[in-house]
Biopython code that builds the backbone (N, CA, C, O; Angstrom):
import numpy as np
from Bio.PDB.StructureBuilder import StructureBuilder

atoms = [
    (1, "MET", "N", (0.797, -1.202, 0.053)),
    (1, "MET", "CA", (0.095, -0.198, -0.053)),
    (1, "MET", "C", (0.757, 1.141, -0.030)),
    (1, "MET", "O", (0.254, 2.101, -0.612)),
    (2, "LYS", "N", (1.999, 1.227, 0.705)),
    (2, "LYS", "CA", (2.818, 2.598, 0.854)),
    (2, "LYS", "C", (3.501, 2.579, -0.684)),
    (2, "LYS", "O", (3.875, 3.661, -1.136)),
    (3, "ILE", "N", (3.641, 1.559, -1.362)),
    (3, "ILE", "CA", (4.265, 1.801, -2.897)),
    (3, "ILE", "C", (3.171, 2.320, -3.507)),
    (3, "ILE", "O", (3.397, 3.344, -4.153)),
    (4, "LEU", "N", (1.923, 1.879, -3.498)),
    (4, "LEU", "CA", (0.841, 2.758, -4.152)),
    (4, "LEU", "C", (0.748, 4.104, -3.743)),
    (4, "LEU", "O", (0.538, 4.968, -4.594)),
    (5, "ARG", "N", (0.869, 4.378, -2.626)),
    (5, "ARG", "CA", (0.705, 5.741, -2.030)),
    (5, "ARG", "C", (1.400, 6.527, -2.866)),
    (5, "ARG", "O", (0.819, 7.269, -3.658)),
    (6, "ASP", "N", (3.019, 6.435, -2.765)),
    (6, "ASP", "CA", (4.189, 6.886, -3.320)),
    (6, "ASP", "C", (3.866, 7.049, -4.635)),
    (6, "ASP", "O", (3.930, 8.196, -5.077)),
    (7, "LEU", "N", (3.448, 5.937, -5.544)),
    (7, "LEU", "CA", (3.222, 5.978, -7.196)),
    (7, "LEU", "C", (2.266, 7.291, -7.033)),
    (7, "LEU", "O", (2.627, 8.375, -7.490)),
    (8, "GLY", "N", (1.019, 7.125, -6.350)),
    (8, "GLY", "CA", (0.083, 7.975, -6.420)),
    (8, "GLY", "C", (0.767, 9.680, -6.157)),
    (8, "GLY", "O", (0.225, 10.666, -6.656)),
    (9, "MET", "N", (1.858, 9.749, -5.409)),
    (9, "MET", "CA", (2.325, 11.161, -5.267)),
    (9, "MET", "C", (3.302, 11.347, -5.969)),
    (9, "MET", "O", (4.155, 12.130, -5.553)),
    (10, "GLY", "N", (3.467, 10.753, -7.122)),
    (10, "GLY", "CA", (4.433, 10.984, -8.400)),
    (10, "GLY", "C", (5.799, 10.876, -8.288)),
    (10, "GLY", "O", (6.587, 11.409, -9.070)),
    (11, "TYR", "N", (6.167, 10.064, -7.141)),
    (11, "TYR", "CA", (7.702, 9.657, -6.811)),
    (11, "TYR", "C", (8.160, 8.776, -8.204)),
    (11, "TYR", "O", (7.294, 8.286, -8.928)),
    (12, "LYS", "N", (9.278, 8.664, -8.428)),
    (12, "LYS", "CA", (9.964, 7.995, -9.411)),
    (12, "LYS", "C", (10.214, 6.547, -9.020)),
    (12, "LYS", "O", (10.641, 6.265, -7.901)),
    (13, "ASN", "N", (9.901, 5.466, -10.110)),
    (13, "ASN", "CA", (10.118, 4.080, -9.588)),
    (13, "ASN", "C", (11.400, 3.711, -8.830)),
    (13, "ASN", "O", (11.477, 2.893, -7.913)),
    (14, "LYS", "N", (12.311, 4.380, -9.311)),
    (14, "LYS", "CA", (13.872, 3.835, -8.752)),
    (14, "LYS", "C", (13.870, 4.494, -7.398)),
    (14, "LYS", "O", (14.425, 3.873, -6.492)),
    (15, "ASN", "N", (13.297, 5.720, -7.114)),
    (15, "ASN", "CA", (13.435, 6.129, -5.700)),
    (15, "ASN", "C", (12.449, 5.461, -4.975)),
    (15, "ASN", "O", (12.619, 5.707, -3.781)),
    (16, "ILE", "N", (11.498, 4.729, -5.160)),
    (16, "ILE", "CA", (10.502, 3.921, -4.516)),
    (16, "ILE", "C", (11.088, 2.642, -4.282)),
    (16, "ILE", "O", (11.021, 2.156, -3.154)),
    (17, "ALA", "N", (11.670, 2.024, -5.241)),
    (17, "ALA", "CA", (12.409, 1.061, -5.265)),
    (17, "ALA", "C", (13.600, 1.000, -3.974)),
    (17, "ALA", "O", (13.796, 0.094, -3.164)),
    (18, "GLN", "N", (14.170, 2.079, -4.099)),
    (18, "GLN", "CA", (15.214, 2.150, -3.024)),
    (18, "GLN", "C", (14.665, 2.139, -1.594)),
    (18, "GLN", "O", (15.021, 1.498, -0.605)),
    (19, "LYS", "N", (13.679, 3.050, -1.782)),
    (19, "LYS", "CA", (13.039, 3.355, -0.323)),
    (19, "LYS", "C", (12.343, 2.073, 0.249)),
    (19, "LYS", "O", (12.345, 2.002, 1.478)),
    (20, "TYR", "N", (11.780, 1.102, -0.403)),
    (20, "TYR", "CA", (11.011, -0.054, 0.105)),
    (20, "TYR", "C", (12.146, -1.447, -0.298)),
    (20, "TYR", "O", (11.686, -2.572, -0.104)),
    (21, "ASN", "N", (13.225, -1.362, -0.706)),
    (21, "ASN", "CA", (14.131, -2.261, -0.841)),
    (21, "ASN", "C", (13.430, -3.379, -1.734)),
    (21, "ASN", "O", (13.385, -4.563, -1.399)),
    (22, "VAL", "N", (12.854, -2.832, -2.984)),
    (22, "VAL", "CA", (12.493, -3.916, -3.874)),
    (22, "VAL", "C", (12.896, -3.483, -5.472)),
    (22, "VAL", "O", (13.393, -2.374, -5.665)),
    (23, "SER", "N", (12.727, -4.138, -6.267)),
    (23, "SER", "CA", (13.354, -3.727, -7.455)),
    (23, "SER", "C", (12.452, -2.863, -8.466)),
    (23, "SER", "O", (11.250, -3.073, -8.628)),
    (24, "PRO", "N", (13.078, -2.011, -9.028)),
    (24, "PRO", "CA", (12.422, -1.048, -9.966)),
    (24, "PRO", "C", (11.340, -1.749, -10.807)),
    (24, "PRO", "O", (10.272, -1.154, -10.956)),
    (25, "SER", "N", (11.498, -2.835, -11.314)),
    (25, "SER", "CA", (10.628, -3.610, -12.248)),
    (25, "SER", "C", (9.436, -3.788, -11.434)),
    (25, "SER", "O", (8.344, -3.408, -11.859)),
    (26, "TYR", "N", (9.597, -4.476, -10.007)),
    (26, "TYR", "CA", (8.346, -4.790, -9.230)),
    (26, "TYR", "C", (7.568, -3.363, -9.186)),
    (26, "TYR", "O", (6.367, -3.273, -9.440)),
    (27, "VAL", "N", (8.238, -2.463, -8.900)),
    (27, "VAL", "CA", (7.457, -1.261, -8.734)),
    (27, "VAL", "C", (6.471, -0.680, -10.083)),
    (27, "VAL", "O", (5.369, -0.139, -10.000)),
    (28, "SER", "N", (7.285, -0.997, -11.350)),
    (28, "SER", "CA", (6.716, -0.684, -12.480)),
    (28, "SER", "C", (5.741, -1.548, -12.698)),
    (28, "SER", "O", (4.801, -1.023, -13.295)),
    (29, "LYS", "N", (5.543, -3.054, -12.364)),
    (29, "LYS", "CA", (4.540, -3.872, -12.628)),
    (29, "LYS", "C", (3.160, -3.321, -11.808)),
    (29, "LYS", "O", (2.054, -3.109, -12.306)),
    (30, "ILE", "N", (3.525, -3.177, -10.558)),
    (30, "ILE", "CA", (2.605, -2.688, -9.627)),
    (30, "ILE", "C", (1.934, -1.657, -10.343)),
    (30, "ILE", "O", (0.724, -1.775, -10.540)),
    (31, "LYS", "N", (2.667, -0.482, -10.836)),
    (31, "LYS", "CA", (2.123, 0.427, -11.328)),
    (31, "LYS", "C", (1.416, 0.479, -12.495)),
    (31, "LYS", "O", (0.608, 1.375, -12.735)),
    (32, "SER", "N", (1.732, -0.658, -13.431)),
    (32, "SER", "CA", (1.053, -0.857, -14.587)),
    (32, "SER", "C", (-0.167, -1.939, -14.304)),
    (32, "SER", "O", (-0.962, -2.167, -15.216)),
    (33, "GLY", "N", (-0.300, -2.602, -13.024)),
    (33, "GLY", "CA", (-1.321, -3.468, -13.103)),
    (33, "GLY", "C", (-1.054, -4.794, -12.970)),
    (33, "GLY", "O", (-1.812, -5.505, -12.309)),
    (34, "ASN", "N", (-0.006, -5.265, -13.549)),
    (34, "ASN", "CA", (0.491, -6.364, -13.936)),
    (34, "ASN", "C", (0.736, -7.297, -12.538)),
    (34, "ASN", "O", (0.615, -8.522, -12.537)),
    (35, "LYS", "N", (1.056, -6.594, -11.506)),
    (35, "LYS", "CA", (1.456, -7.284, -10.104)),
    (35, "LYS", "C", (0.547, -6.741, -9.123)),
    (35, "LYS", "O", (0.052, -5.617, -9.212)),
    (36, "SER", "N", (0.338, -7.549, -8.196)),
    (36, "SER", "CA", (-0.638, -6.872, -7.024)),
    (36, "SER", "C", (0.204, -6.863, -5.638)),
    (36, "SER", "O", (0.726, -7.899, -5.227)),
    (37, "PRO", "N", (0.291, -5.783, -5.027)),
    (37, "PRO", "CA", (0.928, -6.047, -3.581)),
    (37, "PRO", "C", (0.541, -7.070, -2.708)),
    (37, "PRO", "O", (-0.639, -7.372, -2.534)),
    (38, "ASN", "N", (1.509, -7.632, -2.135)),
    (38, "ASN", "CA", (1.257, -8.789, -1.213)),
    (38, "ASN", "C", (0.545, -8.287, 0.126)),
    (38, "ASN", "O", (1.137, -8.201, 1.202)),
    (39, "ILE", "N", (-0.910, -7.940, -0.091)),
    (39, "ILE", "CA", (-1.622, -7.237, 0.894)),
    (39, "ILE", "C", (-2.739, -8.268, 1.211)),
    (39, "ILE", "O", (-3.109, -9.014, 0.304)),
    (40, "TYR", "N", (-3.268, -8.350, 2.385)),
    (40, "TYR", "CA", (-4.374, -8.884, 2.861)),
    (40, "TYR", "C", (-5.737, -7.965, 3.036)),
    (40, "TYR", "O", (-5.780, -7.120, 3.931)),
    (41, "ILE", "N", (-6.789, -8.161, 2.185)),
    (41, "ILE", "CA", (-7.902, -7.373, 2.547)),
    (41, "ILE", "C", (-8.832, -8.344, 2.583)),
    (41, "ILE", "O", (-9.095, -9.202, 1.741)),
    (42, "PRO", "N", (-9.441, -8.067, 3.943)),
    (42, "PRO", "CA", (-10.500, -9.067, 4.558)),
    (42, "PRO", "C", (-11.706, -8.897, 3.629)),
    (42, "PRO", "O", (-11.902, -7.750, 3.228)),
    (43, "LYS", "N", (-12.517, -9.828, 3.238)),
    (43, "LYS", "CA", (-13.805, -9.664, 2.708)),
    (43, "LYS", "C", (-14.840, -9.213, 3.887)),
    (43, "LYS", "O", (-14.958, -9.671, 5.024)),
    (44, "PRO", "N", (-15.513, -8.213, 3.268)),
    (44, "PRO", "CA", (-16.518, -7.387, 4.433)),
    (44, "PRO", "C", (-17.712, -8.549, 4.672)),
    (44, "PRO", "O", (-18.270, -9.221, 3.804)),
    (45, "ILE", "N", (-17.916, -8.570, 6.073)),
    (45, "ILE", "CA", (-18.932, -9.213, 6.849)),
    (45, "ILE", "C", (-20.365, -8.331, 6.359)),
    (45, "ILE", "O", (-20.485, -7.126, 6.585)),
    (46, "ILE", "N", (-21.314, -9.080, 5.721)),
    (46, "ILE", "CA", (-22.579, -8.698, 5.514)),
    (46, "ILE", "C", (-23.551, -9.043, 6.415)),
    (46, "ILE", "O", (-23.730, -10.225, 6.711)),
    (47, "ILE", "N", (-24.244, -8.095, 6.919)),
    (47, "ILE", "CA", (-25.239, -8.535, 8.118)),
    (47, "ILE", "C", (-26.495, -8.310, 7.417)),
    (47, "ILE", "O", (-26.741, -7.265, 6.814)),
    (48, "ASN", "N", (-27.244, -9.250, 7.500)),
    (48, "ASN", "CA", (-28.804, -9.174, 6.851)),
    (48, "ASN", "C", (-29.633, -8.371, 8.226)),
    (48, "ASN", "O", (-29.462, -8.868, 9.340)),
    (49, "VAL", "N", (-30.290, -7.452, 8.123)),
    (49, "VAL", "CA", (-30.864, -6.841, 9.100)),
    (49, "VAL", "C", (-32.268, -7.459, 9.300)),
    (49, "VAL", "O", (-32.968, -7.186, 10.275)),
    (50, "ASP", "N", (-32.646, -8.337, 8.283)),
    (50, "ASP", "CA", (-34.004, -8.981, 8.390)),
    (50, "ASP", "C", (-33.814, -9.864, 9.493)),
    (50, "ASP", "O", (-34.726, -10.007, 10.307)),
    (51, "ASP", "N", (-32.691, -10.495, 9.618)),
    (51, "ASP", "CA", (-32.342, -11.773, 10.773)),
    (51, "ASP", "C", (-32.737, -11.170, 11.983)),
    (51, "ASP", "O", (-33.000, -11.971, 12.879)),
    (52, "PHE", "N", (-32.848, -9.988, 12.247)),
    (52, "PHE", "CA", (-32.919, -9.523, 13.582)),
    (52, "PHE", "C", (-34.314, -8.837, 13.743)),
    (52, "PHE", "O", (-34.501, -7.760, 13.177)),
    (53, "ALA", "N", (-35.270, -9.395, 14.468)),
    (53, "ALA", "CA", (-36.696, -8.787, 14.685)),
    (53, "ALA", "C", (-36.672, -8.125, 16.352)),
    (53, "ALA", "O", (-36.320, -8.732, 17.363)),
    (54, "ILE", "N", (-37.033, -7.077, 16.279)),
    (54, "ILE", "CA", (-37.416, -6.322, 17.551)),
    (54, "ILE", "C", (-38.929, -6.146, 17.577)),
    (54, "ILE", "O", (-39.679, -5.674, 16.722)),
    (55, "TYR", "N", (-39.183, -6.658, 18.802)),
    (55, "TYR", "CA", (-40.579, -6.097, 18.851)),
    (55, "TYR", "C", (-41.024, -5.337, 20.109)),
    (55, "TYR", "O", (-40.284, -5.264, 21.090)),
    (56, "GLU", "N", (-42.217, -4.782, 20.068)),
    (56, "GLU", "CA", (-42.451, -3.701, 20.850)),
    (56, "GLU", "C", (-42.211, -4.306, 22.429)),
    (56, "GLU", "O", (-41.560, -3.607, 23.206)),
    (57, "ASP", "N", (-42.655, -5.386, 22.806)),
    (57, "ASP", "CA", (-42.211, -5.810, 24.239)),
    (57, "ASP", "C", (-40.819, -5.868, 24.579)),
    (57, "ASP", "O", (-40.544, -5.731, 25.771)),
    (58, "ASP", "N", (-39.857, -6.051, 23.729)),
    (58, "ASP", "CA", (-38.711, -5.745, 23.731)),
    (58, "ASP", "C", (-38.093, -4.504, 24.063)),
    (58, "ASP", "O", (-37.145, -4.234, 24.801)),
    (59, "LEU", "N", (-38.788, -3.862, 23.403)),
    (59, "LEU", "CA", (-38.456, -2.343, 23.827)),
    (59, "LEU", "C", (-38.925, -1.657, 25.099)),
    (59, "LEU", "O", (-38.322, -0.752, 25.676)),
    (60, "GLU", "N", (-40.097, -2.212, 25.465)),
    (60, "GLU", "CA", (-40.614, -2.052, 26.684)),
    (60, "GLU", "C", (-39.645, -2.604, 27.679)),
    (60, "GLU", "O", (-39.221, -1.869, 28.571)),
    (61, "ALA", "N", (-39.285, -3.786, 27.589)),
    (61, "ALA", "CA", (-38.395, -4.407, 28.600)),
    (61, "ALA", "C", (-37.223, -3.406, 28.777)),
    (61, "ALA", "O", (-36.980, -2.917, 29.880)),
    (62, "MET", "N", (-36.420, -3.080, 27.538)),
    (62, "MET", "CA", (-35.405, -2.358, 27.746)),
    (62, "MET", "C", (-35.530, -1.097, 28.298)),
    (62, "MET", "O", (-34.623, -0.564, 28.937)),
    (63, "ARG", "N", (-36.659, -0.568, 28.074)),
    (63, "ARG", "CA", (-36.922, 0.700, 28.883)),
    (63, "ARG", "C", (-37.158, 0.595, 29.970)),
    (63, "ARG", "O", (-36.752, 1.499, 30.700)),
    (64, "ALA", "N", (-37.949, -0.592, 30.612)),
    (64, "ALA", "CA", (-37.951, -0.517, 32.140)),
    (64, "ALA", "C", (-36.540, -0.810, 32.624)),
    (64, "ALA", "O", (-36.065, -0.069, 33.485)),
    (65, "LEU", "N", (-35.896, -1.728, 32.193)),
    (65, "LEU", "CA", (-34.422, -1.916, 32.890)),
    (65, "LEU", "C", (-33.571, -0.657, 33.064)),
    (65, "LEU", "O", (-32.901, -0.440, 34.073)),
    (66, "LEU", "N", (-33.653, 0.203, 31.942)),
    (66, "LEU", "CA", (-32.797, 1.426, 31.779)),
    (66, "LEU", "C", (-33.463, 2.360, 32.882)),
    (66, "LEU", "O", (-32.652, 3.122, 33.410)),
    (67, "GLU", "N", (-34.772, 2.458, 33.337)),
    (67, "GLU", "CA", (-35.450, 3.228, 34.189)),
    (67, "GLU", "C", (-35.131, 2.795, 35.442)),
    (67, "GLU", "O", (-35.012, 3.622, 36.346)),
    (68, "SER", "N", (-34.955, 1.491, 35.664)),
    (68, "SER", "CA", (-34.655, 0.727, 37.186)),
    (68, "SER", "C", (-33.497, 1.106, 37.364)),
    (68, "SER", "O", (-33.212, 1.185, 38.559)),
    (69, "ARG", "N", (-32.411, 1.475, 36.423)),
    (69, "ARG", "CA", (-30.943, 1.644, 36.988)),
    (69, "ARG", "C", (-30.508, 3.074, 36.726)),
    (69, "ARG", "O", (-29.786, 3.474, 35.813)),
    (70, "ARG", "N", (-31.147, 3.850, 37.811)),
    (70, "ARG", "CA", (-30.862, 5.209, 37.893)),
    (70, "ARG", "C", (-29.378, 5.412, 38.354)),
    (70, "ARG", "O", (-28.846, 4.537, 39.036)),
    (71, "ILE", "N", (-28.749, 6.462, 38.025)),
    (71, "ILE", "CA", (-27.297, 6.700, 38.206)),
    (71, "ILE", "C", (-27.532, 8.092, 39.155)),
    (71, "ILE", "O", (-28.300, 9.002, 38.844)),
    (72, "LEU", "N", (-26.807, 8.056, 40.215)),
    (72, "LEU", "CA", (-26.907, 9.064, 41.302)),
    (72, "LEU", "C", (-25.493, 9.718, 41.197)),
    (72, "LEU", "O", (-24.471, 9.070, 41.424)),
    (73, "THR", "N", (-25.488, 11.031, 40.842)),
    (73, "THR", "CA", (-24.249, 12.017, 41.000)),
    (73, "THR", "C", (-24.353, 13.150, 41.628)),
    (73, "THR", "O", (-25.416, 13.768, 41.685)),
    (74, "GLY", "N", (-23.160, 13.584, 42.219)),
    (74, "GLY", "CA", (-23.577, 14.762, 42.978)),
    (74, "GLY", "C", (-23.572, 15.926, 41.944)),
    (74, "GLY", "O", (-23.288, 15.814, 40.751)),
    (75, "VAL", "N", (-23.924, 17.032, 42.580)),
    (75, "VAL", "CA", (-24.117, 18.319, 41.844)),
    (75, "VAL", "C", (-22.841, 18.567, 41.403)),
    (75, "VAL", "O", (-22.783, 18.625, 40.175)),
    (76, "ASN", "N", (-21.708, 18.747, 42.022)),
    (76, "ASN", "CA", (-20.669, 19.123, 41.688)),
    (76, "ASN", "C", (-19.915, 18.127, 40.547)),
    (76, "ASN", "O", (-19.087, 18.671, 39.817)),
    (77, "ASP", "N", (-20.154, 16.814, 40.390)),
    (77, "ASP", "CA", (-19.962, 16.146, 39.324)),
    (77, "ASP", "C", (-20.644, 16.507, 38.117)),
    (77, "ASP", "O", (-20.070, 16.523, 37.029)),
    (78, "VAL", "N", (-21.827, 16.791, 38.273)),
    (78, "VAL", "CA", (-22.712, 17.442, 37.196)),
    (78, "VAL", "C", (-22.092, 18.737, 36.629)),
    (78, "VAL", "O", (-21.949, 18.868, 35.413)),
    (79, "LYS", "N", (-21.739, 19.652, 37.466)),
    (79, "LYS", "CA", (-21.190, 21.032, 37.515)),
    (79, "LYS", "C", (-19.974, 20.949, 36.426)),
    (79, "LYS", "O", (-19.980, 21.550, 35.352)),
    (80, "GLU", "N", (-19.106, 20.240, 36.817)),
    (80, "GLU", "CA", (-17.689, 19.549, 36.185)),
    (80, "GLU", "C", (-17.919, 19.181, 34.903)),
    (80, "GLU", "O", (-17.199, 19.660, 34.028)),
    (81, "PHE", "N", (-19.051, 18.187, 34.536)),
    (81, "PHE", "CA", (-19.286, 17.830, 33.249)),
    (81, "PHE", "C", (-19.813, 18.694, 32.392)),
    (81, "PHE", "O", (-19.367, 18.703, 31.245)),
    (82, "VAL", "N", (-20.846, 19.578, 32.759)),
    (82, "VAL", "CA", (-21.208, 20.586, 31.957)),
    (82, "VAL", "C", (-20.152, 21.727, 31.704)),
    (82, "VAL", "O", (-20.216, 22.177, 30.560)),
    (83, "GLU", "N", (-19.366, 22.195, 32.369)),
    (83, "GLU", "CA", (-18.213, 23.077, 32.396)),
    (83, "GLU", "C", (-17.068, 22.394, 31.330)),
    (83, "GLU", "O", (-16.465, 23.076, 30.502)),
    (84, "GLY", "N", (-16.913, 21.187, 31.469)),
    (84, "GLY", "CA", (-16.039, 20.649, 30.668)),
    (84, "GLY", "C", (-16.532, 20.742, 29.159)),
    (84, "GLY", "O", (-15.882, 21.141, 28.193)),
    (85, "ARG", "N", (-17.807, 20.288, 29.194)),
    (85, "ARG", "CA", (-18.289, 20.230, 27.642)),
    (85, "ARG", "C", (-18.516, 21.739, 27.073)),
    (85, "ARG", "O", (-18.589, 21.933, 25.860)),
    (86, "ILE", "N", (-18.599, 22.570, 27.818)),
    (86, "ILE", "CA", (-18.821, 23.865, 27.347)),
    (86, "ILE", "C", (-17.242, 24.521, 27.003)),
    (86, "ILE", "O", (-16.894, 25.071, 25.959)),
    (87, "THR", "N", (-16.571, 24.315, 28.012)),
    (87, "THR", "CA", (-15.100, 24.526, 27.257)),
    (87, "THR", "C", (-14.610, 23.762, 26.014)),
    (87, "THR", "O", (-13.936, 24.203, 25.084)),
    (88, "TYR", "N", (-15.125, 22.441, 26.211)),
    (88, "TYR", "CA", (-14.695, 21.961, 24.758)),
    (88, "TYR", "C", (-15.350, 22.071, 23.455)),
    (88, "TYR", "O", (-14.898, 21.524, 22.449)),
    (89, "HIS", "N", (-16.648, 22.933, 23.476)),
    (89, "HIS", "CA", (-17.456, 23.451, 22.465)),
    (89, "HIS", "C", (-16.991, 24.974, 22.244)),
    (89, "HIS", "O", (-17.177, 25.396, 21.103)),
    (90, "LEU", "N", (-16.484, 25.751, 23.058)),
    (90, "LEU", "CA", (-15.942, 26.932, 22.755)),
    (90, "LEU", "C", (-14.719, 26.951, 22.351)),
    (90, "LEU", "O", (-14.258, 28.011, 21.927)),
    (91, "THR", "N", (-13.826, 25.628, 22.400)),
    (91, "THR", "CA", (-12.369, 25.307, 21.930)),
    (91, "THR", "C", (-12.760, 25.207, 20.484)),
    (91, "THR", "O", (-12.205, 25.880, 19.616)),
    (92, "GLN", "N", (-13.721, 24.357, 20.245)),
    (92, "GLN", "CA", (-14.034, 23.896, 18.870)),
    (92, "GLN", "C", (-14.217, 25.310, 17.922)),
    (92, "GLN", "O", (-13.656, 25.684, 16.892)),
    (93, "ALA", "N", (-15.405, 25.977, 18.883)),
    (93, "ALA", "CA", (-15.489, 27.148, 18.009)),
    (93, "ALA", "C", (-14.606, 28.080, 17.686)),
    (93, "ALA", "O", (-14.791, 28.808, 16.711)),
    (94, "LYS", "N", (-13.658, 28.163, 18.377)),
    (94, "LYS", "CA", (-12.505, 29.252, 18.111)),
    (94, "LYS", "C", (-11.611, 28.694, 17.137)),
    (94, "LYS", "O", (-11.204, 29.500, 16.300)),
    (95, "ILE", "N", (-11.200, 27.495, 17.042)),
    (95, "ILE", "CA", (-10.559, 26.629, 15.957)),
    (95, "ILE", "C", (-11.386, 26.969, 14.808)),
    (95, "ILE", "O", (-10.788, 27.480, 13.861)),
    (96, "TYR", "N", (-12.588, 26.797, 14.707)),
    (96, "TYR", "CA", (-13.152, 27.182, 13.329)),
    (96, "TYR", "C", (-13.131, 28.576, 13.045)),
    (96, "TYR", "O", (-12.926, 29.077, 11.939)),
    (97, "THR", "N", (-13.370, 29.205, 14.181)),
    (97, "THR", "CA", (-13.363, 30.881, 13.717)),
    (97, "THR", "C", (-12.164, 31.196, 13.181)),
    (97, "THR", "O", (-12.165, 31.950, 12.208)),
    (98, "GLU", "N", (-10.714, 30.613, 13.778)),
    (98, "GLU", "CA", (-9.864, 30.970, 13.141)),
    (98, "GLU", "C", (-9.226, 30.236, 11.735)),
    (98, "GLU", "O", (-8.329, 30.640, 10.995)),
    (99, "ILE", "N", (-9.944, 29.156, 11.678)),
    (99, "ILE", "CA", (-9.762, 28.651, 10.257)),
    (99, "ILE", "C", (-10.619, 29.503, 9.188)),
    (99, "ILE", "O", (-10.175, 29.746, 8.066)),
    (100, "ALA", "N", (-11.669, 29.862, 9.554)),
    (100, "ALA", "CA", (-12.473, 30.751, 8.613)),
    (100, "ALA", "C", (-11.671, 32.209, 8.206)),
    (100, "ALA", "O", (-11.616, 32.674, 7.068)),
    (101, "LYS", "N", (-11.122, 32.752, 9.319)),
    (101, "LYS", "CA", (-10.234, 33.927, 8.845)),
    (101, "LYS", "C", (-9.172, 33.699, 8.096)),
    (101, "LYS", "O", (-8.938, 34.441, 7.142)),
    (102, "LYS", "N", (-8.527, 32.858, 8.337)),
    (102, "LYS", "CA", (-7.397, 32.305, 7.601)),
    (102, "LYS", "C", (-7.881, 32.033, 5.949)),
    (102, "LYS", "O", (-7.200, 32.548, 5.062)),
    (103, "LEU", "N", (-9.084, 31.205, 5.595)),
    (103, "LEU", "CA", (-9.431, 31.165, 4.748)),
    (103, "LEU", "C", (-10.125, 32.425, 4.035)),
    (103, "LEU", "O", (-10.279, 32.427, 2.813)),
    (104, "LYS", "N", (-10.509, 33.417, 4.783)),
    (104, "LYS", "CA", (-11.083, 34.804, 4.295)),
    (104, "LYS", "C", (-9.803, 35.587, 3.812)),
    (104, "LYS", "O", (-9.825, 36.397, 2.885)),
    (105, "GLU", "N", (-8.693, 35.257, 4.538)),
    (105, "GLU", "CA", (-7.394, 36.275, 4.197)),
    (105, "GLU", "C", (-6.771, 35.722, 2.823)),
    (105, "GLU", "O", (-6.086, 36.406, 2.063)),
    (106, "ASP", "N", (-7.114, 34.389, 2.628)),
    (106, "ASP", "CA", (-6.241, 33.780, 1.300)),
    (106, "ASP", "C", (-7.317, 34.298, 0.200)),
    (106, "ASP", "O", (-7.125, 34.087, -0.997)),
]
sb = StructureBuilder()
sb.init_structure("model")
sb.init_model(0)
sb.init_chain("A")
sb.init_seg("    ")
for serial, (resi, resn, name, xyz) in enumerate(atoms, 1):
    if name == "N":
        sb.init_residue(resn, " ", resi, " ")
    sb.init_atom(name, np.array(xyz, "f"), 0.0, 1.0, " ", f" {name:<3s}", serial, name[0])
structure = sb.get_structure()
């Protein structure tokens, strides 16, 4: 894959061959499609959603389970969490604002 990446970036066959310790003819064959690199690409697993049936009583049972498991936290924990989320989003907004300024300048 690295050889393909370097080919895509326009490097010369000779330089790629030296970099990855292969022959220039091997790089040329990969480039022309006569040779495939030795990589394993697993076949995707296809899951048929029709095999899974969800019924209304299953949803009700799940809802009841979640409601029975209340999580109690202190006010300070909630406050710390909310302040952390606010800080995170303000930081993100500042980053995007700076990027937008740079793009306007160009």
